[in-house]
C-alpha positions in Angstrom: 13.3 2.9 -28.5 12.7 -0.7 -27.4 9.5 -2.3 -26.4 9.1 -5.5 -24.5 7.0 -8.3 -26.0 4.9 -6.0 -28.2 5.8 -4.2 -31.4 5.8 -0.4 -31.3 2.7 -0.2 -33.6 0.7 -2.2 -31.1 2.1 -0.2 -28.2 0.9 3.0 -29.7 -2.5 1.3 -30.1 -2.4 0.3 -26.4 -1.9 3.9 -25.3 -5.1 4.9 -27.2 -7.3 2.0 -26.4 -7.0 1.7 -22.6 -10.7 1.5 -22.1 -10.8 -1.8 -24.1 -8.2 -3.4 -21.8 -8.6 -4.2 -18.1 -6.8 -1.0 -17.1 -8.5 1.2 -14.5 -8.7 1.7 -10.8 -12.2 3.0 -10.8 -13.9 5.2 -8.2 -17.1 3.5 -7.0 -19.4 6.2 -8.5 -17.8 5.6 -12.0 -18.9 2.0 -12.1 -22.4 2.8 -13.5 -20.7 4.0 -16.7 -18.8 0.7 -17.0 -21.7 -1.7 -17.3 -20.8 -2.7 -20.8 -17.2 -3.6 -19.8 -18.4 -5.5 -16.7 -21.0 -7.4 -18.7 -18.3 -8.3 -21.3 -16.3 -9.9 -18.5 -19.3 -12.0 -17.4 -19.9 -10.0 -14.2 -23.5 -10.7 -13.2 -23.7 -8.1 -10.4 -25.3 -5.0 -11.8 -23.0 -1.9 -11.8 -25.6 0.0 -9.9 -25.3 -2.4 -7.0 -21.5 -2.2 -7.1 -21.7 1.6 -7.0 -23.7 1.6 -3.8 -21.7 1.7 -0.6 -24.7 0.6 1.4 -25.1 -2.6 -0.5 -23.3 -6.0 -0.8 -20.5 -6.4 -1.6 -19.0 -2.9 -1.2 -20.2 -2.5 2.4 -18.1 -5.6 3.3 -14.8 -4.1 2.0 -12.6 -2.4 4.6 -9.2 -0.8 5.0 -6.5 -1.3 7.5 -5.1 2.1 6.6 -2.2 0.6 4.7 -3.8 -2.6 3.3 -7.2 -3.8 2.2 -9.5 -6.4 3.8 -13.0 -7.6 3.9 -15.6 -8.9 6.4 -16.3 -12.6 6.1 -18.7 -13.2 9.0 -21.5 -11.5 10.9 -19.1 -11.4 14.0 -16.6 -8.9 12.5 -14.2 -11.5 11.2 -11.9 -10.0 8.6 -9.7 -11.7 6.1 -6.5 -10.0 4.7 -3.0 -10.9 3.8 -0.5 -12.4 6.1 2.0 -9.6 5.3 -0.7 -7.1 6.2 -1.2 -8.7 9.6 2.5 -9.0 10.0 2.7 -6.1 12.4 0.0 -7.6 14.6 1.8 -11.0 14.5 5.1 -9.4 15.4 3.5 -7.3 18.1 2.5 -10.5 19.9 5.7 -12.4 19.3 8.7 -12.8 21.5 11.9 -14.7 21.0 10.4 -17.3 23.3 7.0 -17.4 21.7 7.6 -16.5 18.1 4.1 -16.4 16.4 5.8 -15.3 13.1 7.6 -18.7 12.9 4.9 -20.8 14.6 1.6 -19.3 13.5 -1.4 -18.6 15.6 -5.0 -19.8 15.9 -7.5 -18.6 18.5 -10.0 -21.4 19.0 -12.3 -19.1 20.9 -13.0 -15.4 21.2 -11.3 -15.0 24.5 -8.0 -16.3 23.1 -7.8 -13.6 20.3 -4.9 -11.2 20.8 -4.8 -7.3 20.6 -3.3 -6.4 17.2 -1.5 -3.3 18.6 -2.2 0.3 19.7 -2.2 1.6 16.1 -4.4 -1.0 14.4 -7.7 0.2 13.0 -10.4 -1.0 10.7 -12.0 1.6 8.4 -15.3 1.1 6.8 -16.1 3.6 4.0 -19.7 4.7 4.3 -19.8 8.0 2.3 -17.9 9.5 -0.6 -19.0 13.1 -1.4 -17.7 15.5 -4.1 -16.6 18.7 -2.2 -14.4 20.3 -4.9 -16.4 23.5 -4.9 -15.9 23.9 -1.1 -12.2 23.1 -1.2 -10.7 24.8 -4.3 -13.7 26.1 -6.3 -13.6 29.6 -4.8 -9.8 30.2 -4.7 -8.5 33.0 -6.8 -5.7 32.2 -9.2 -3.8 35.2 -8.0 -3.1 33.6 -4.6 0.5 33.0 -3.8 1.7 29.4 -3.7 1.8 29.2 0.1 -1.4 31.0 0.5 -3.1 28.6 -1.9 -1.8 25.6 -0.1 -2.9 27.0 3.3 -6.4 27.9 1.9 -6.9 24.4 0.6 -5.7 22.9 3.9 -8.0 25.2 5.9 -11.0 24.2 3.8 -10.1 20.5 4.2 -9.8 20.9 7.9 -13.2 22.6 8.2 -14.9 19.9 6.2 -13.2 17.2 8.2 -14.2 18.8 11.5 -17.9 19.0 10.4 -17.8 15.4 9.3 -16.3 14.2 12.5 -19.0 15.5 14.8 -19.4 11.8 15.7 -16.1 10.7 17.2 -16.7 7.1 15.9 -16.0 8.3 12.4 -12.7 9.2 10.7 -13.0 11.6 7.8 -10.6 12.9 5.2 -10.7 15.2 2.2 -8.7 13.6 -0.6 -7.4 15.0 -3.8 -8.4 13.2 -7.1 -6.9 13.9 -10.5 -4.0 15.6 -8.7 -6.1 18.4 -7.2 -8.7 18.8 -10.0 -11.4 17.2 -7.7 -11.7 16.7 -3.9 -13.9 14.1 -2.2 -14.9 13.8 1.4 -14.4 10.2 2.6 -16.3 9.3 5.7 -15.3 6.0 7.4 -16.5 4.2 10.5 -13.4 3.5 12.6 -13.0 0.4 14.7 -10.3 0.9 17.4 -10.2 -2.6 18.9 -8.7 -5.0 16.3 -7.5 -8.5 17.3 -5.4 -11.2 15.8 -7.4 -14.3 15.2 -5.5 -16.7 12.9 -2.3 -16.6 10.9 -0.4 -19.5 9.4 3.3 -19.8 10.1 5.7 -17.8 8.0 6.7 -20.9 6.1 3.1 -20.8 4.6 2.3 -17.1 4.8 5.6 -16.0 3.3 6.7 -19.2 1.5 9.5 -18.3 -0.9 10.3 -15.1 1.1 12.1 -12.3 -0.7 13.4 -14.7 -3.4 9.9 -15.3 -4.7 8.6 -11.8 -4.0 7.1 -10.4 -7.2 7.9 -13.7 -8.9 5.7 -16.3 -10.6 5.1 -19.2 -10.3 4.3 -18.5 -6.7 3.2 -20.7 -3.8 2.5 -18.3 -1.0 -0.4 -18.7 1.5 -0.5 -14.9 2.1 -3.6 -14.7 4.3 -4.6 -14.0 7.9 -7.7 -13.3 9.9 -8.4 -10.4 12.2 -11.6 -9.3 14.1 -13.1 -6.0 14.8 -14.6 -5.4 18.3 -16.8 -2.7 19.7 -18.2 -1.7 23.1 -21.3 -3.5 24.5 -23.4 -0.6 23.1 -22.3 -1.6 19.6 -20.2 1.6 19.1 -16.5 1.7 18.4 -14.4 1.8 21.5 -10.7 1.3 22.5 -9.6 -2.1 23.4 -11.3 -3.6 26.5 -11.5 -7.2 27.6 -15.3 -7.1 27.7 -15.8 -5.6 24.2 -17.9 -7.7 21.8 -17.4 -8.6 18.1 -18.6 -5.9 15.6 -21.6 -6.8 13.5 -21.0 -5.6 10.0 -23.9 -4.5 7.7 -22.9 -7.4 5.4 -20.1 -9.8 4.9 -18.8 -11.6 1.8 -20.1 -15.0 1.0 -17.2 -17.4 0.2 -17.4 -19.6 -2.8 -15.3 -22.8 -2.2 -15.6 -23.7 -5.9 -13.3 -20.9 -6.8 -12.6 -19.8 -10.4 -11.3 -21.3 -13.7 -9.1 -19.8 -16.4 -11.1 -17.3 -18.4 -13.5 -16.4 -15.6 -14.2 -12.7 -15.1 -13.4 -11.4 -11.6 -13.9 -8.2 -9.6 -11.3 -6.8 -7.2 -12.1 -4.2 -4.5 -9.7 -2.5 -2.2 -7.6 0.6 -1.4 -4.7 0.9 -3.9 -2.0 3.2 -2.6 -0.3 5.3 -5.3 0.2 5.2 -9.1 1.9 7.8 -11.4 0.2 7.2 -14.7 -0.4 10.8 -15.4 3.1 12.0 -14.7 5.4 13.7 -17.2 8.1 11.9 -19.1 10.6 14.1 -17.2 9.3 12.6 -13.9 9.9 9.1 -15.2 13.5 10.1 -16.1 14.2 11.5 -12.7 12.8 8.4 -10.9 14.9 6.1 -13.1 18.2 8.1 -13.0 18.3 9.4 -9.5 15.4 8.8 -7.1 15.1 5.0 -7.3 18.8 4.2 -7.3 19.3 6.4 -4.3 16.4 4.8 -2.4 17.6 1.3 -3.3 21.1 2.0 -1.9 19.5 3.3 1.4 17.3 0.2 1.7 20.1 -2.2 1.0 22.2 -0.6 3.7 19.5 -0.7 6.3 18.4 -4.3 5.5 22.0 -5.5 5.7 22.5 -4.0 9.1 19.2 -5.3 10.6 19.7 -8.8 9.2 23.3 -9.0 10.5 22.3 -7.8 14.0 19.1 -10.0 13.9 21.2 -13.1 13.1 23.1 -12.6 16.3 20.2 -11.6 18.5 16.8 -13.3 18.4 15.1 -10.4 20.2 16.3 -7.9 17.5 15.1 -10.3 14.8 11.6 -10.4 16.2 11.4 -6.6 16.9 12.5 -5.6 13.4 10.9 -8.4 11.5 8.1 -6.2 10.2 10.5 -3.4 9.3 13.0 -5.6 7.4 10.1 -7.3 5.5 8.7 -3.9 4.5 12.2 -2.7 3.4 12.8 -5.9 1.4 9.5 -5.4 -0.4 10.0 -1.8 -1.2 13.6 -2.4 -2.4 12.6 -5.2 -4.7 9.8 -3.2 -6.1 12.2 -0.3 -6.9 14.6 -2.7 -8.6 11.6 -4.1 -10.6 10.6 -0.6 -11.6 14.1 0.1 -12.9 14.2 -3.2 -14.8 10.7 -2.4 -16.2 12.0 0.9 -17.4 14.8 -0.9 -19.3 12.6 -3.7 -20.7 9.8 -1.4 -21.8 10.7 2.2 -22.9 8.1 3.8 -20.7 9.9 7.1 -21.0 9.5 6.9 -24.8 5.9 5.8 -24.5 5.1 8.8 -22.2 6.9 11.1 -24.7 4.7 9.7 -27.5 1.6 10.3 -25.3 2.6 13.9 -24.6 3.3 14.5 -28.3 -0.1 13.2 -29.2 -1.7 15.5 -26.5 0.3 18.5 -27.8 -0.8 17.8 -31.4 -4.4 17.6 -30.3 -4.0 20.9 -28.4 -2.4 22.6 -31.4 -5.3 21.6 -33.6 -7.6 24.1 -32.0 -6.7 27.6 -30.8 -9.3 27.3 -28.0 -7.1 24.7 -26.4 -4.1 27.0 -26.0 -4.4 27.3 -22.2 -3.7 23.5 -22.0 -0.3 24.2 -23.7 0.4 26.8 -21.0 -0.5 24.3 -18.3 1.9 21.8 -19.6 4.8 24.3 -19.8 4.1 25.6 -16.3 3.9 22.1 -14.9 7.3 21.1 -16.3 8.9 24.1 -14.6 7.3 23.3 -11.2 8.3 19.6 -11.5 11.9 20.6 -12.1 11.8 22.7 -8.9 10.3 19.8 -7.0 13.0 17.5 -8.2 15.7 19.9 -7.1 14.1 20.1 -3.7 14.1 16.3 -3.4 17.8 16.2 -4.1 18.4 19.0 -1.7 16.7 17.3 1.3 17.2 13.6 0.7 20.4 13.1 2.8 19.2 15.5 5.5 16.1 13.5 5.9 18.0 10.2 6.1 20.5 11.7 8.6 17.5 12.0 11.0 16.7 8.2 10.7 16.7 7.4 14.4 13.4 6.3 16.0 14.2 8.2 19.1 15.1 11.4 17.2 11.9 11.1 15.3 9.9 10.6 18.5 11.5 13.6 20.0 10.9 15.7 16.9 7.2 14.6 16.7 6.7 15.3 20.4 8.2 18.8 20.1 6.2 19.6 17.0 3.0 18.5 18.8 3.9 20.8 21.7 4.4 23.8 19.3 1.2 23.0 17.4 -0.8 22.7 20.6 -0.1 26.4 21.3 -2.5 27.2 18.4 -6.2 26.7 18.3 -7.0 23.2 17.1 -8.4 24.4 13.7 -5.1 26.1 12.9 -2.8 23.2 13.6 -1.4 21.1 10.8 -3.2 17.8 10.0 -1.5 15.1 12.1 -1.3 17.3 15.2 -4.9 18.1 15.9 -7.0 16.7 18.8 -8.4 14.1 16.4 -4.9 12.7 15.8 -3.8 12.3 19.4 -4.9 8.6 19.9 -3.0 7.5 16.8 0.0 9.7 17.8 0.1 8.0 21.2 -0.3 4.6 19.5 2.8 5.3 17.4 4.8 6.1 20.5 3.6 2.9 22.2 4.3 0.8 19.2 8.0 1.4 19.7 7.9 -0.8 22.8 7.7 -3.9 20.5 9.7 -2.6 17.5 12.7 -0.7 18.9 16.2 -1.7 20.2 18.8 0.9 21.1 21.6 -1.0 19.5 19.9 -1.4 16.1 18.6 2.2 16.1 22.1 3.5 16.8 23.6 1.3 14.0 21.1 2.4 11.4 21.4 6.1 12.4 25.2 6.2 12.3 25.2 4.5 8.9 23.0 7.2 7.4 24.9 10.0 9.1 28.1 8.6 7.5 26.5 8.8 4.1 25.3 12.3 4.8 28.8 13.4 5.8 30.2 12.0 2.5 28.0 14.4 0.4 29.2 17.7 -1.1 29.2 20.7 1.3 26.2 22.3 -0.4 24.0 19.3 0.6 25.0 19.6 4.3 22.7 21.4 6.8 24.5 23.6 9.3 21.9 23.2 12.0 22.3 19.4 11.9 26.1 19.5 11.9 25.9 21.8 15.0 23.3 19.9 16.9 25.1 16.6 16.5 28.7 18.0 16.5 29.3 16.6 13.0 32.5 17.1 11.0 33.3 16.1 7.4 35.3 12.8 7.3 34.0 11.5 10.6 33.7 7.7 10.3 31.0 5.4 11.7 33.2 4.3 14.6 33.6 7.9 15.8 29.9 8.6 15.2 28.9 5.6 17.3 31.2 6.6 20.1 29.8 10.1 20.0 26.1 9.1 20.0 26.1 6.0 22.1 25.8 7.9 25.3 22.6 9.6 24.0 20.7 6.4 24.4 21.8 5.9 28.0 20.9 9.5 28.9 17.5 9.7 27.2 14.2 8.9 28.8 12.7 8.3 25.3 13.9 4.7 25.2 11.0 3.6 27.4 7.3 3.8 26.8 6.8 5.7 30.0 9.5 8.2 29.1 8.0 8.9 25.7 4.5 9.3 26.9 5.6 11.6 29.7 6.3 14.3 27.1 2.7 14.4 25.9 1.1 17.7 27.1 4.5 19.4 27.8 5.0 23.0 26.6 7.7 24.2 24.2 9.5 25.8 27.1 9.7 22.4 28.8 11.4 21.0 25.8 13.7 23.9 25.5 15.0 23.4 29.0 15.5 19.7 28.8 18.9 18.0 29.1 17.7 14.9 27.1 20.1 14.8 24.1 17.4 13.7 21.7 15.0 16.4 22.9 17.8 19.0 22.6 18.5 17.9 19.0 14.8 18.0 18.1 14.6 21.6 19.4 17.8 22.6 17.6 16.6 21.1 14.3 13.0 22.5 14.4 13.5 25.8 12.6 15.4 24.3 9.7 13.0 21.5 9.4 10.1 23.9 9.3 11.8 26.0 6.7 12.1 22.9 4.4 8.5 22.1 5.2 7.5 25.6 4.1 9.4 25.2 0.9 7.6 21.9 0.3 4.2 23.5 1.0 5.0 26.3 -1.5 5.7 23.6 -4.2 2.5 21.8 -3.3 0.6 25.1 -3.7 2.1 25.6 -7.1 1.3 22.0 -8.1 -2.3 22.4 -6.8 -2.8 24.9 -9.6 -0.8 23.5 -12.5 -1.4 19.8 -12.2 -5.2 20.1 -12.2 -5.0 22.2 -15.4 -2.8 19.5 -17.0 -5.3 16.8 -15.9 -8.2 18.8 -17.5 -6.3 18.7 -20.7 -5.8 14.9 -20.4 -9.4 14.3 -19.6 -10.6 16.6 -22.4 -8.3 14.7 -24.8 -9.6 11.3 -23.8 -13.2 12.4 -23.7 -12.8 13.6 -27.3 -11.9 10.1 -28.2 -14.7 8.5 -26.2 -12.5 7.1 -23.4 -13.3 7.4 -19.6 -10.4 8.4 -17.3 -9.8 7.1 -13.8 -7.8 9.0 -11.2 -4.4 7.8 -10.1 -4.6 5.6 -7.0 -4.6 7.5 -3.7 -5.4 4.9 -1.0 -9.2 5.4 -1.5 -11.7 2.7 -2.3 -11.5 1.5 -5.9 -12.8 -1.3 -8.0 -11.1 -3.1 -10.9 -12.0 -6.0 -13.0 -10.2 -8.6 -15.1 -9.9 -12.2 -16.2 -8.2 -15.2 -14.7 -5.4 -15.6 -17.2 -1.7 -16.4 -17.7 0.7 -14.3 -19.7 3.7 -14.4 -22.1 6.6 -13.8 -19.8 9.3 -14.0 -22.4 10.0 -15.3 -25.8 8.7 -18.9 -25.8 7.6 -18.7 -22.2 3.9 -18.7 -21.2 3.0 -18.7 -17.5 -0.2 -20.5 -16.7 -2.8 -19.0 -14.4 -2.7 -21.6 -11.5 -0.1 -23.0 -9.1 -0.8 -25.9 -6.7 0.2 -27.5 -3.5 1.9 -30.2 -5.5 4.1 -27.4 -7.0 4.8 -26.1 -3.5 6.0 -29.5 -2.3 8.2 -29.9 -5.4 9.8 -26.6 -4.5 10.4 -27.3 -0.8 13.9 -27.3 0.7 15.3 -28.0 4.1 15.8 -24.4 4.9 13.9 -21.1 4.8 12.3 -19.6 2.8 11.3 -22.9 1.2 10.4 -24.9 4.3 7.0 -26.6 4.4 5.3 -27.4 7.7 5.3 -31.1 8.3 1.5 -31.2 9.1 0.8 -29.7 5.7 2.9 -32.4 4.0 1.3 -35.1 6.1 -2.2 -34.0 5.2 -1.5 -33.8 1.5 0.3 -37.2 1.4 -2.7 -38.7 3.3 -4.9 -37.3 0.5 -6.9 -35.3 3.1 -8.2 -32.8 0.6 -11.7 -33.9 -0.3 -13.6 -31.0 -1.9 -10.4 -29.1 -2.8 -8.5 -31.4 -5.1 -9.0 -30.6 -8.8 -8.0 -32.7 -11.8 -8.5 -29.7 -14.2 -9.6 -26.2 -13.5 -8.5 -24.6 -16.8 -10.3 -23.8 -19.9 -8.8 -21.9 -22.9 -8.2 -18.3 -21.7 -10.6 -15.7 -23.1 -9.5 -14.2 -26.3 -7.6 -10.9 -25.7 -8.7 -7.8 -27.5 -5.2 -7.1 -28.7 -5.2 -10.5 -30.6 -7.0 -8.6 -33.3 -3.8 -6.7 -34.0 -1.2 -9.4 -33.7 -1.2 -13.2 -34.1 -2.4 -14.8 -30.8 -2.8 -18.5 -30.1 -4.4 -19.2 -26.8 -2.2 -21.8 -25.0 -3.7 -25.2 -24.1 -4.6 -25.3 -20.4 -2.7 -27.6 -18.2 -4.3 -30.0 -15.8 -4.2 -29.2 -12.1 -4.2 -32.6 -10.4 -3.8 -31.0 -6.9 -5.2 -28.3 -4.6 -5.0 -24.9 -6.3 -2.8 -22.5 -4.4 -2.2 -19.2 -6.2 -3.7 -17.8 -9.4 -3.3 -14.9 -11.8 -5.6 -12.3 -13.2 -5.4 -9.2 -15.4 -6.9 -6.9 -12.7 -5.3 -3.5 -12.3 -3.7 -3.4 -8.8 -0.8 -1.7 -6.9 0.5 -1.4 -3.4 -2.3 -1.0 -0.9 -4.4 -3.6 -2.9 -2.7 -6.2 -0.7 -5.6 -8.1 1.0 -8.1 -6.9 -1.6 -11.1 -9.2 -2.1 -11.0 -11.1 -5.4 -14.6 -11.9 -6.2 -16.4 -14.0 -8.9 -19.1 -12.8 -11.2 -21.6 -12.8 -8.3 -19.5 -10.9 -5.9 -18.5 -14.0 -3.9 -15.0 -14.2 -2.4 -12.7 -16.5 -4.4 -9.3 -15.2 -3.4 -7.1 -12.4 -2.0 -4.8 -10.2 -3.9 -1.3 -10.1 -2.5 1.3 -9.4 -5.2 2.2 -8.6 -8.9 4.4 -10.4 -11.3 7.9 -8.9 -11.7 7.1 -8.0 -15.3 4.1 -6.0 -14.0 5.9 -3.8 -11.5 6.2 -0.8 -13.9 2.4 -0.6 -14.1 2.6 2.1 -11.4 3.7 4.3 -14.4 2.2 2.4 -17.4 -0.3 -0.4 -17.7 0.7 -2.9 -20.3 -2.3 -5.3 -20.7 -0.3 -8.0 -22.4 1.9 -8.8 -19.4 0.4 -7.1 -16.4 -0.9 -9.7 -14.0 -1.8 -9.6 -10.3 -1.2 -12.7 -8.1 -3.9 -13.9 -5.7 -4.2 -16.5 -3.0 -6.8 -19.1 -4.1 -9.6 -19.3 -1.4 -9.6 -23.1 -1.9 -6.1 -23.3 -0.5 -7.1 -21.1 2.5 -10.1 -23.3 3.2 -8.1 -26.5 2.8 -5.5 -25.3 5.3 -8.2 -24.3 7.7 -10.1 -27.6 7.4 -7.4 -30.3 7.0 -4.2 -28.8 8.3 -4.8 -26.2 11.1 -8.3 -27.5 12.2 -9.8 -24.0 12.3 -13.3 -25.4 12.5 -14.5 -22.6 14.8 -13.8 -20.1 12.0 -15.2 -22.2 9.2 -18.4 -22.6 11.1 -19.0 -18.8 11.3 -18.4 -18.1 7.6 -21.0 -18.5 4.8 -19.4 -20.9 2.4 -20.9 -22.0 -0.9 -19.7 -24.8 -3.1 -21.5 -23.9 -6.3 -19.4 -24.7 -9.3 -18.7 -21.7 -11.7 -21.0 -21.6 -14.7 
């Protein structure tokens, strides 16, 4: 086995001392048990206050549904990442008025732009343990599908009760892989508007080249605003809606942070896999990630080639290609991380330690059975993924997806609302309609056809056992058919279909299955023809989920019991719910002889600039900096010696000498535990004041989704001082600065 940066003896120690490091994406109610750790970081806010969703600062933390954000004024002003607001920016861009390239600033409320029909702000107000009501009364003898459906029915019942007020969105979420269930109640703002976004040359400086890299010089921030009806209640977009008044908003501290300062980070991390089996790491590394990378590479190449020749395509697919680039680079980073650090070997060691603990006491024998059963179900799940991967990709047409979703909705609507699958209930119809409308700004026939035929060609190149007869028949596919023939065959579908227009798509809402079955629209006909086989695969997937809902919780009980026996708390894997983590502003040893310092600066950005994207710098930024228009934001030296790491007790550690800043700070690093979904998360100082925004991780940190290595895991943040400097001296966003509470108190 090989281990990156750390010796194997230390690495084993790391796996058994996680509570001492900054690892942990903690549920809010767990924070009261972490007061010693928070105090050790210098956090002055009491844990009891952080654990209270009705108090500052947690009642200012919000979700976009896919990113994190926070309120920063009493007028519903929200700060998040530029890449999180990218969809809203793209929605309002055209080839003639490209806000992605030019940026946008509304100098008054009336000038703020609708962010799009799908955009929402979610404010978590209640988190309630409902495990007993969801899975507590289920008999172990239930079949896999019966178990899955029983859990879903219990979830839907609780959601319906919670959503008696239509202004709230509720969900019942699994924690510890089904061991616990919590009801999450969120106030949902439906009218979200774009307020301010820097140009892409600031918000995405460095582009995909710098993505996941450090040093970084990216101003990844943007401002949105939540609106409500005149009665103060959430309402759909209307011109006369008024700004939402949050219960609190974050105070901004313009003094920022120094190296060694403790920080808090709050947001909605998406998904981690830290309690998965070693076999699941092996499958991801050997098959799943390489296949996904190949698919993303193909789609990105096609979109970029077509976008280079057509400015309209470039704008419409800007958000899509950015997302694909990000996902592909993350997958590549995960593969590199698996090679640099033997995470498979580490996980095997952890499992062996667990098994040894189980074997030491006969009363723990059921845990051994749980591990054996889980391994068998995981193997079946992996086989299913392989079986369906190319079939799923062969349906990668936006119009085929729209047709399939519409037909599925028509079928589901024949059932009572309570019996429909989640996603097709009455509560889901506004978002369903919003997705259909969103295509108006993010779809082009030519691009969709090119992407679809590429994936069909890949599908046709697979062995016969991976082909699906219903798909071949519906599309008239034959082995060996090349892309040119596929394009010729399917091109007419786009001319014949009504689904290419907003009006045509929306006209199918409310139609019956019989209406779909009698349609001559080629995409509708294909959706009907593929429905039965798609539902058969979905049933198989539900059966696997039902099996996992029994065996994964049993495995998690073993892990928690093992850790509890050694005095360690256990946090759940990330699942897009509100979490809090903590850390220290700190650099890291990136390679032998290479230590990366915790701050980057505007001076570094200017030294990095080129005469072409993605390293262009706006001229007005250059002019402001050269004119020394940065009073209050220029620092000669921010750094102090980094805090001594706990792992220095085990190996020789010499804290590097801090380097002077001599510029405006731009990005900084911390040891906070983050992942996808944490984009836009508030980075707060010891008093809960906003000092930055999380937006990325270092390349060496990507594998933290599977394993947290405290020596090298670092999150990358936008320094609030850079944001404020741009607002004050470069973009003249005085109206927004005036409505925020900004302190200039120096850190202690």
